[in-house]
Structure formats: structure tokens, C-alpha cells
N, C-alpha and C positions, 0 to 999 in steps of 0.2 A: 489430601488426595494427590495434589500436584507437587508435594514437597520433593525437592531435588531435581525437578524437571525444567528449571529455569523460568517458570512462569512468574511474571510480575503480578503479584496478587492484587486483589481488589477489583478494579474495573475490568481487568482481563478476564477473570472467571465469569463475571456477570455478562460480559459482552458475548462470550461463547454461548451462553445459555439463552440469549435473546434472539428471536427469529430475525433473519436478515430481511432487509427491505427489497433487495434485488438479488437475482441469482449471480453467483460468481462463475467466471469462465476460467478454467485452468489454462495457463499459458507459460511458456518458458522463453522469456525474451529479455532484452536489455532496455532500460530507460535511463535518463539522466536524473540524478537525485541531488538536491542541494539542501543542506542544513544551515541554520542561521550562522552567519559569520564564517562560512566555509565555501570553498570552491565546489562546483558541481562535479560529480563523479558518476561512473556507470554503476548501475545496480540491477540486480536480477529481479524481475517481477514474476511471481508465481501464479497469481490469479488476479482478475480484474472484474469490476462490476461498475454500475452507474454511480455507486455511492462510495467506493473505495477499492483498495487493492491490498495484496500481501506481498511484501518486499523482503529481500535478503539484504541486510545491512552489513557494512564493513565494521563499523564501530557501533556498539550497543546504543540504541536510542532510549529515551525515557518516556514514560506515559505523558500524554498531552503535549509532547514536543511538536512544534510546527516544522514542516518540511515542504519542499516544492518538488513535484514530480513532473518531468517533461518528456513527452513522447515526441519523436521527430515530427516536425511540421505543425505542432500545436503549441499554444501558449502554456507556460508552466501552470500546474494545478496545485493550489495550496491544499495541504492535508495535515491532519493531526494523528499522532500515534495513539491507537486505542488499546493495543495489547502487544506484548512481546513474548517470545519463546526462543531463547538463545539469540541468534543473530537474525531471526525472522520476526517481522512486526506487521500488524494489521493497521492500515491507514484508513481514515475516513476523510473523504474529500470535503472541502469547504462548500463547494457547489456541485450539484448532481450533474453528471455527464448525460447529455441527451442520447436516447437509444441509437439514433442514426450515427451520431459522432462516435459512440462506443463501438458500433459495428466497423466503422472506418478505422478506428484505432486498433482494434483486434486484427483486422486485415493487414494493416501496416506492420504490426508486431510479428505476425506470422509470415510476412514476406509475400502475401498474396498479390 
């Protein structure tokens, strides 16, 4: 069904079919992204929730790869790659973001 669409099969398809633990909020903003053994660079975040986010990558990530996402003013958040579709990937945070902190992060990213 997803042949030719760039889906990383296996966990990616199952993850899409699993209900989400928290609502995602669509956003178009920039965060710092760091991959193991590399310098941090700017990445576009497409949506964000308490449990993870969807990012646009410059280089293709692999499933279960560990990365660190940093929003200005916050400590880096460790996350793992859950699925990929081309240069876009879904990340699951190692620690859940508190709802009040998520509201603050979204306000910062929107420039409120």
C-alpha cells in the first residue's frame, strides 16, 4: 500500500495506526536539532505534542535513532525516531512535556 512513498516499513505503519496519547498542534517553526556525533543545526518543526513532534530533516534519519531537539530557552529534549516519510520524521520524546511547558513552547515558537 505504501510502496514507493518513502515509508520506512515496520514500526512506521504500526505507529500511524496506533491512537495518539496526546493531540498534535500544527506549527511551522524552527528548532535546533542535534544528531549523535554531529553539530546542532536548524530544523523545521511541523507539529508538536506532549509526547513528540514531527520534524523535517536535512539528512535521512533511521528508525530508533536518538536525537536532541532544542527550543530556545529550554534544555534539549531527547527523542527517538518512530517513523520516516522522505525527509520528514516522527519523534517520540524520552520524557513527556508538561502541558503548561508545552503551551509556553508553542507560544515561543509562534512568536507570541
